[in-house]
N, C-alpha and C positions, 0 to 999 in steps of 0.2 A: 639957637641950638635945636636941631631936630631930635625926634624921639630916640633914634638909634644912638646918636652921639650922647644924649643925656643918659641913656641906659648904660653905655660903656663907662661914662664918668662915674655913675652911681656904683657900678660893680668894682671899678678900680679903686675908688675911695674905700670901699668895704675891705678889699684885699689889703690896702695900706694900713687901715685901722687894726685889722687882725694881726698883721706883721709887727706892728708897734708893740702890742701887748704880749706877743707870743713868749718872748724870753722872760720878762719880769713876772708874768702870771705863772708860767710853767715853773720857774725857779721857786716862786712862793709856794706853790702846791707841793713841790719837792720838800721844802722845809717843813710844811705842815705834816706830811705823812712820815717824815724821817725823824722828827723831834721826839726826844724821850721825856720831855717835860709836859705836864698837864696843867691847864689853867684851873683856877679856883672853881669856875662855873662847871668845867668838865668833871672835876672831882666830885662835885655835888651830884651831878647826873649819874656818875658811876656808882656812888653810894646808894642813890635812890633806886637803881635798877639791879643792884647787887652784883656789879661787875668788878673784877680785879684787873685793872688796866695793865698791870705788868705781866700778866699771864698770857702767853701766845697760844694760838690754836692751830691744830692740824687742819688739812683741807676738809676733812669730814665734819669736824666740829664747826669750822667756819661756815660750811654749807648749811648745816643744821641751824645755825644762828640766823643766817639769811632767811631761810624758809620759815622759821618760827616767828621772827619779827614780821615778816610779810603776811603770814596767816593771821596773826593778831591784828594787824593793820586792816586786813580785809574785813574781819568780823566787826571791828570798831566802826569802820566807815559804813558798812552795811546797815547796822542797827541805828546809827546816827541818822541816816536818811529815812528810815522807817518811822522815827519819832519826831522828825523835824517840825511837824505841825504843832507840837507842844512847846517848841523852843521860841525864845524871843527873837526879834528882828526877822520874823518870817512874813514877808509882804503878801503872801498868797492866802487863799482860803485855807484855814486850819484843817478843814475836813478833807482837803486834797492830799492824797498820799501817793508816794511812788510805789509802783507794783514791786513785788519781791524780785521778779526777774530783772527789772530795770535797775533796782538797787544793787543786785548782784553784779550786773554788767558794769555799772558805774564804779562800784568798790574795786572790782578786779582791775578795771581800766586805769584808775589812778594809782593803785598800789604797784602795778606793773610798769609804770612810767609810760603808759599808752595814751590815756586820756581820750579814748574814743567816747563820743557823746551821742547817745540816742535820745536826748532831751534838749529842750531850750532852757538854758541856765536862768535867764531873767524871769521866766514864767513857771519855773519848777522848783528851784532850790532857794532856801532862805540864806541869810547872810552868815548865820552860825555854821551851817554845813559848808558853805563856801570857804569860810576862814579856818575853822577848826578841823574840817574834814579834808576838803580838796586841796587847799593851799598847803596844809601841813604835809600831805602826801606828795605834793609837788617838790617839797624840800627833801624829804627822807627817801623817796624812791630814786631821786637823782643821786643822793649820797650813797645809796646801796650800789648803784651802778659804778660809781667811782671807787668804792671800797673793793669790789670784785676785781676791777681793773688793776688797782694797786697791789692786791694779793697776787695776781698773775705776774706783775712786774717784779715783785719781790722774789718770785720763784726763779727768775733768770739771774737775779743778783746774789742769791744765797746758794750754799753748797752743803751737802750732807746733813740736811735738817728736814724735819717734817713740819716745821712751823711756818705759817704764812702771815703772822701778825694777829691782831685781835679785831674781829669784826666790829664790836661795839665801840672800840676806840676809833677805828676808821670811820664808822658811821657818824659819831658825834663830832669828830674833827671836820669832816667834810661839810657837815651842816653848819656848825658854829663858826668855823674859821674861814670857810671859803664861800659857801652859798649865801649865808645871811648877810655878811658885810657888803658883798657886791649887790645883792638884791636891795638892800637898804638904800644904797647910793643911787641906783638906777630907778628905784621907785620914785625918788624925788625928781629925777630927771624927767620921767614920764609925766608926773604931775605938772611939772613946769611946761611940758609940751601939750597939756590939755587933757590928759587921761584923768578920769574922775576918781576920787577917793573920799568916800563919805559913808554914813550909815543911814542914808535916806532909804525909804522903802519905795513908795510910788508917788511921784510928784505930778501935779497938774500944771500944765503950761499952755498958753494960748498958741494956736497955729500961727506960723510965721507968714502964711499967705492967706489973704482973705479973712473973713470974720466968721469962721465956721465952728466955733466952740473950742474946747480944750482937748489936749492930748495927754496921755499918761506916759511919763518918762520914768523908767526904773533907774534907781541909783544903787550904790553899794561900794564896798572896798575893792575897787577894780584894779588900781595901779599896783597894789601890793601883790595881787594874784597874777596880774599880767606879767610882771617882771620875772617871777620865778617860773611861770609856765614856759617862758622862753629860755631863761638861763639854765634851767634844769632839763631842757629839751622834753618838756611834758606836753604842752599844747592845748590843754583844756581851757576854753574861753569862758569868761563870765557871761557873755552874751551868745546868742545862738549863731550869729554870723561871725563870731570869733574876731580875729584881728582886722576884719573889714568894717567893724563897728566903729563909728567916730568916737565913742566913749572909751574904746580900747586902743585905738590907733588913729589919732586925729589928723595927722599931717604927713607929708612926704618925709620929713626928717625924723619923726617918731618911727616911721616905717623902717628907715635906715637903722635906727637904734635897736629896733626889735630884731631885725635880721642879724645884726652884730651880736646881740645877746645870745641868740640860739646857736651861734657858731663858736663863741669865744673860748669856752672851757674845752670843748672837744678838740679845737685846733691848737690849744696850748698844752694839752696832756702829753703829746709826743715829747715835748721838752722835758716834762717831768720824768717820763720813761727814760730818756737819755741820761739824765742826771742820776737816776736811781741805779741804772746798770753800769754807771761809771764810764759811759761812752756817748757823748752828745751827738756824735756822727750817726749813731743808730737812731736817735730821735729825729734827726734831720731827714733820714731816709724814710722813716714812717710818715713824717709830715709831707714829704715830697709825693709819696703815693697818694695820700689823701687829697693833696692839692691838685695833682694831675687829674684824678678822677672827677673832682669837683668842678674844675674849670672846663673839662670836656663836657660834662653834663650841663653846665651853665650856658655854654655857647650853643649847644644843640637846642636846649629849651627855649632860649631867646630867639633862635633862628626859626624854629617851628611856629612860635607865636607871632613873631613880627613879620615873617615873609609869607605866611598863609593866613587864611581868613576863617576864624571861628568854626562852629559846627555846621554853619550854612554857608558854603563857599561863595555864593553869589550875593549874599546879603550885604547891603551898604553898611559899613561900620561894624561888620561882624567880628572883627578882631577885638572889639571892646566887650563882646558878650561875656557876662560873668565877671568882668573886671571892674574894680572900684575906680571911679574916674579921678579920685585924688592921687592915685598912684600910677595909673597908666599900665600899658601892656608889659613893657620891659621890666619895670620894678616889681610888678606882680609875678612875672615869670621868675625873677631872681628870688623872690620870697618862696615861690613854689619849689624851686630847686633846693634852696637851703632847708626848707622844712621837711622835704622827703629824703634828702641825703642824711639828715639827722633823724632821730626818733621823736621829733617834736609834734607834728600833727597840727600845729596852728596854721591857719590859712588867712590870706587877705584877698582871695579871689576864689571863684568856683571852679575847681578842677574838672568838674563834669562838663563845663562849657569850653574847655580847652580843645584845640585841634586834636584829631585822633593821635597824631605823632607826639604832640605835646602831652597828652594824657599818658601815652606810652612811656615817656621819659619819667613822669612822676612815679609810675609803677616800677620801672627799671631801677630808679634810684633806691627804692625800698628793697627791691629784690637783690641788690648788691650786698645786702646785709647791713645797710646803713653804716658804712665804714668810712665815708668820705665827707666829713669827719665822723659821722655817726652820732649816737646819743652820748649823753654825759657819762663817760666811763665805758659804756657798752661799745662805743665806736672804737676805742683803743683796744679793748680785749678782742673785738672781732677782727681788727686789722692784724693783731699779733697772731691770731689763729691762722689767718691767710698767709702770713709770713712763714709760719711753721709748715703749712702745706706746700708753699713754694720751694722751700729748701729741701723738702722731701722729694718733690718732683725733680729738682735739679740733681739731687743725689742719685736718683734712678738713672739719670742721663749719663752720669760719669761713673756709675758703678761703685759707689762708696757710701758709707753710713752718713747721712746728712747731719749737719750741726748748725745750731743757731745760738749765737751768743755764748759759745762754749758748752752748750748742752746738746747731747746726742738725741736725735729724733728717732727713737726706736719704734717697733711695731705698736707698743702700748700708746705712745704719744700720738702717733698718726691716727690710730683708731679713735682716740678721744677727739682729736681735731676734726676728723672727717665726720664723726657723729654730731659734733657741734654744728657743722655746716649743713648737714642733711635735715636737721629738725625743722627749720622754717619752711623749706620747700615742701616737705611732706605735709605739714599742716595746711599750707596754702592750697596745694593742688588737691588734696583729699577733701578739704572743706569746700572748695569751689565745685568739685565734682558732685558731692552730695547735694549741695544747694541747687545745682542745675538739674539734678535728677528728681527733685521733689517739685511737683507742679505748684503746690501752695507757696513754696518759697520763691519760685520763679515769678509768681504773681506779684511779689514785692518790688520787682524791677519796674522802673518808670519807662524804660525803653526795651524794645525787643531786639533780636539779632545781635550783631557784634558789640554794639554799644551796651546792651543789657548785660552781656557776658563781662564786659569790662567793669561794670559797676560791681558785680559779684566778686570778680578776681581782685579788684582794688580793695574791697572790704576785707577779704581774708589776708591779702598781702599786708595791709595796714595793721590788722590785728596781730598776726603772727610775728611781725617784725616790731611790734610795740611802737608803731608810729602814731596812729590815732586820727590822721586826717581822713576825710571821707570824699569819695567821688561824687556824692550826692546822687539823687535819683533813685535811691534804694530805701524802701520803707523798712528800716531796721528795728523799729521798736515793737517787736513781737516776741512772744515767749521763745520761739525757735531761734531767731536771730540773736536775741540777748544772750541766750544760753550758749549757742554755738560760737559766737564771737568771743564771749567770756572765756570759754575753754581754750580757744585759739590764743588769746592773750596770755593766760596763765601758763599754758604749756610752752608758748613761744618765748616767755621770759625766763622761767625757772629751770627747765630742762637744759638749755644752753649754759646757764650759770653753773649748774652742777658739773657739766662737762668741763667748763673752764677751770673750776676749782680743782677737779680731779687731775686735770693736766698740770695745774700749778703744783699740786702735791707731788706728782711724779717727777717734775723737773727739779723741784727744790731738793729732793733726795739725792740727786746726782752730784758728782763732783764737777770740776772744771776741766774740760778737754782743751788743751792748748791748740792754737791754730797751726795748721801745717800747709804745705804747698797745695794740697788738694782741697783746702777749706774754701768754700764759696764766700767771697767778700760780700757782706750784707749791708754795706753803707755806701755803695757806689751806684751810679745811674743804671748800670746793668741790672742790679737787683731791684731797683725801683720799677723799672720797666717790666721785669718778670712778675713782680707781685701784682702790678696793675693789670697785666695781661691775664694772669691766672684768675684774678677776681672777675674780670669781664667774661672770660671764656666759660668759667664754671657756671655763672649765672645764665649766660646765653644757652648753654647746653641744657640747663635745667628748665628754664621758663619759656624758651622760644616757641614750643608748640602751643602753649596757652596764649602767649602774646599774639601769635599768628592768627588765632581764632577770634581774638578780641580787637585791640587797637590797630594792629597791622592790617587785618581784613577790612576794618572800617576805613583806614587811610587809603587802601588800594581801590575800594569800591567807588 
């Protein structure tokens, strides 16, 4: 079997696996968020944090709960990193401290579900911080995204009410009933595949080649963090090279499992959406848009990597530059596609070493808003925002008030939807422009010219879209970069969430508008194509000039 055929088989198997779990997992999540019963463990948590689970919240209260919980999480993780030298299971020099700016960047990164890492995990953080800080945020930041998505879905299903549910109930249920059980099972699967899970600090082992002394091997609770970094579309690796490290991703079949994990919840949530609004055809339509965009990106990414040669076109074997030999070019390209189409940020190869057009695809995937299928929860609410924009554009074409799922899209709704869409491009383009205007920050680029611009553009694209993957080649661990990217992450996460919840509050207060002969059917292929087209066109119009100066210029050169 040649490499191209093997890559096709790998991708086809992945599609089949996701299709198999789509309905059962989507239906299970529907039952989780629709149930009126609370487990004993959940009731204990509610009493501990002073929450009345039967009391629902308006969009403003829901938003304040999200922001308050996230602010407390940032402060906790920030101070935990500063005192880690005094904690047990810290394998490094106790006198070694994280700088305040790096601790700020890391705390913001994990709380916003970004997991951008300006440090090497195995040589910087102790096991307590990894487990009680980073891994915990991997769970709850993903649960926050799911909760916001469910609140928006409820707004389509409800009428004449200001209530969207209870954030604390949604947060706890998403964590305990969905993320924890799946993570527990697949952590065992990863351990069986060779991913390490221990409390070792630094082990000494003999070199496997020659008799040249010992080497130091870091250990730690890797499998338990690896599984949730993917399942929750977080992306922060225990080791510096992330999922290219053999302790995190030992074999080709664990590589398959990891890609499956980072896609499975986001591709199943459209089923949950369809069940909650009482029309599964609407869920299939949203899933079809996600799948169309994902397959289009996957084909192009593999083509650019398999049919062209590395960053040095004439070099022998250049297609393998930056690629882990255990996975090969195609499987690495598939991982890169999945991780940038979601808000994951995990990598099993070096995106900086991709071809110019391959690197462009990783950026374009994030600039789509990561909606195909997007982050855990954030992908669904991002796609629903694009659906709202699409029906508004269609309404302009036929000269009538647009409707989506029985809700009128009035000037208020479209202003909120448009504001949501504009946040990320504004952060990316302004941040990139400022960085390129400062000589000291340009000096952090490992490359000059178009490729250097791509490094900076990728960094702000990754931060503002809460992805977390890096193009590499950029010296980001400076006060300016830690601060600037931290601001990009926090603004790129919470401003859109506020707009989503405000839109949800506006929709929930409406009644139900019956369909008429002029209503655009939103469950047919026509609508699927329109949403996909609007998504690509909006991104192209926004980012094409910047991409033309970076990866496109490099590819033409």
